[in-house]
C-alpha positions, 0 to 999 in steps of 0.5 A, spaced: 193 298 401 187 292 402 188 286 400 186 286 393 190 292 391 195 289 394 193 282 390 194 284 383 201 286 384 202 280 386 198 276 380 201 279 377 209 278 379 205 269 377 203 271 371 210 275 368 215 270 371 210 265 368 212 269 362 219 267 363 218 261 364 221 258 358 226 262 358 228 261 365 229 253 363 233 253 358 238 256 362 238 252 367 238 248 364 245 250 359 248 250 367 245 244 368 248 240 362 255 245 363 257 244 371 262 247 372 267 247 380 268 253 384 271 260 382 270 256 374 263 258 373 265 262 365 259 260 362 254 261 367 256 267 368 255 269 363 247 265 362 244 269 367 249 275 366 246 276 359 239 277 360 239 282 366 242 285 362 238 286 354 232 288 361 237 294 363 239 291 370 246 295 371 252 289 369 258 288 374 262 282 374 267 280 376 267 283 384 271 282 390 276 279 387 272 274 384 272 273 377 267 268 376 262 274 382 257 278 379 252 284 381 246 286 378 243 293 379 237 296 378 232 301 381 225 302 381 224 309 386 229 311 391 228 311 398 226 303 399 229 298 401 236 294 397 233 287 397 239 281 394 237 275 391 244 270 392 245 266 385 249 260 386 251 255 380 256 252 382 257 246 380 260 238 385 266 235 382 264 228 378 256 229 381 255 236 378 249 240 380 248 234 386 246 240 390 241 244 384 245 250 383 242 251 376 236 253 379 239 256 386 241 261 380 236 261 375 230 263 380 234 269 383 235 271 375 227 269 375 224 274 380 227 280 379 226 281 371 219 280 374 221 285 378 222 290 374 217 287 369 212 289 372 214 292 377 217 300 374 216 305 380 217 299 387 220 303 393 227 299 392 232 296 389 235 289 387 240 286 386 241 279 384 249 278 386 253 272 383 256 268 388 261 263 387 265 257 389 259 255 395 262 248 395 268 250 395 272 256 397 267 260 400 265 266 395 260 270 400 265 269 405 270 273 401 265 278 400 262 280 406 269 281 407 270 285 401 263 289 405 258 287 399 253 286 404 255 292 406 249 296 405 243 291 404 237 290 408 235 283 406 237 277 402 235 271 400 236 265 396 232 258 395 236 251 395 232 244 392 232 239 397 227 233 398 223 237 404 220 245 403 223 249 409 224 256 411 228 255 419 233 249 419 239 251 420 245 251 418 253 248 421 260 253 422 265 249 418 271 249 416 275 244 411 283 242 413 289 239 408 293 236 412 300 235 407 304 230 412 312 229 410 317 224 412 323 221 408 323 216 403 327 209 403 328 202 400 320 200 403 325 191 404 332 193 404 332 200 409 326 201 413 330 203 418 332 210 414 325 211 412 319 216 416 313 213 413 308 219 412 303 215 411 303 211 416 303 219 419 297 220 416 293 213 418 295 214 426 292 221 425 286 218 422 286 214 427 287 219 433 279 223 430 277 219 429 277 216 436 276 224 439 269 223 436 266 220 443 268 227 446 265 231 441 259 235 442 253 230 439 253 236 433 259 236 432 260 232 425 268 229 422 268 226 415 275 226 411 279 222 405 285 221 405 288 225 398 295 221 398 296 215 400 303 215 396 307 213 390 309 206 390 308 200 395 316 198 397 319 206 397 316 208 405 312 214 402 315 222 403 310 226 402 302 225 404 297 228 403 287 228 407 283 234 406 278 234 412 271 239 414 270 240 422 263 242 422 260 244 429 254 249 432 257 256 433 264 258 429 266 260 438 264 252 438 268 251 431 275 253 435 273 248 441 273 242 434 279 244 430 283 246 436 283 238 439 282 235 432 289 240 429 294 237 436 291 230 434 294 231 428 301 235 430 302 228 434 301 223 429 306 226 425 311 227 431 309 220 433 313 215 427 318 223 426 314 225 419 311 232 420 305 236 417 303 242 414 295 245 416 292 249 412 285 252 413 280 254 408 275 259 410 271 259 415 263 258 414 259 261 420 251 258 422 246 261 419 243 266 424 235 265 420 231 272 420 222 269 423 220 276 422 223 275 412 221 267 413 214 268 415 213 273 409 215 268 406 212 262 409 207 265 407 209 267 400 210 259 398 203 259 401 199 264 397 202 258 391 198 252 396 206 249 397 206 247 405 211 249 408 213 242 414 217 246 420 225 243 420 228 236 424 230 238 431 237 235 430 241 233 424 240 234 417 243 240 416 248 241 414 254 248 411 253 254 408 256 261 406 250 265 407 251 263 414 258 269 413 251 273 409 247 271 415 252 276 420 253 282 416 244 282 415 238 279 415 236 273 411 234 267 409 235 261 406 229 256 404 229 249 401 223 247 397 221 240 396 224 236 389 223 229 390 225 225 395 232 225 393 237 227 397 243 232 397 249 232 394 247 224 390 245 222 381 240 221 383 240 229 385 243 231 380 238 228 375 231 231 379 235 238 379 235 237 370 229 233 370 221 237 370 220 236 377 226 241 376 223 246 372 217 247 377 221 247 382 226 253 379 218 256 377 214 256 384 223 260 386 223 264 383 215 266 385 216 266 392 223 270 391 219 275 387 213 276 392 217 277 398 222 282 395 216 285 393 213 285 401 220 288 403 219 294 399 212 295 398 210 294 406 214 299 411 213 294 417 215 288 413 222 291 414 221 294 420 220 287 422 224 285 419 231 289 420 229 290 427 228 282 430 237 282 426 239 289 429 236 286 437 241 279 436 247 283 433 246 287 439 
């Protein structure tokens, strides 16, 4: 295929995204104005699947036992690769879409619709996967465990950020809830009869802080006290704290978990209390596919978007797409959306602004163009799959 022949369908894809721009804006702004927390994204699921169903995608809701998940599938001509476009749409407590998931989910839908509009005989299968609970719960982890990604050749999504990057990594992480149990007593007249669950919690908090200097520099430990007692004149019998533990890999995370949990148990035992430790699902580190990221970067640059190098260290969080990247070739690129950082009210405002709508349009175009490359360029697909298989081996 000549450069001119390749350019024509790509230009048509760009025009197809622009043709649906008003509809995509409407969906994104509705999700933004009606934020739903993890596992409760019922309205977002409906708004994202409606246009896919109308366009002829086969839509399945509630896959992998997740009520607010979905899978929307369309195949052009048989025999090509299966490309998954990942949609996130859960919000954060208190600050809504401060991670821009209203843009992420809608961009995936926009890209899929543009591909079907423009390339009815596309040699491949396009799957939009609605993956709930990225912020808290790990919907993609559950879907990985259920085999949803077993037949996927490549998976990708686009995240808004304050810098455009295609190879930014992410840490492995797990959330842990520590519930301390003591014994109630009158805090003044008979304190000797009580066991303070609050003292156990405070001692655990201090013990965790004391571990920091003995951790690797990429380890992150942060938490909050969610219950400290009921009354100041009653020795607390029940207290609770929630922490998130992060490390460079799942293997390194195991060391962090062992140290922190030992400190917590000893803090409880020291005052005569007990503690229950409840873990969430483990988010794996991200394995960015460099060949796939290269395709995406070139499409961004063709759209006039400058691509930056990721930070050499620090400045990374965690995402359940890390688990997807252990199952198939995957990328999680970022497109710049203003100067604010994610998980702040300022970023939430940007995600519902005109700048956010422009970022949504660009993200949908980049996803569509890269999916087109994978379906029509056998050598590019071979490089992507070869890199993943070598990493896996």
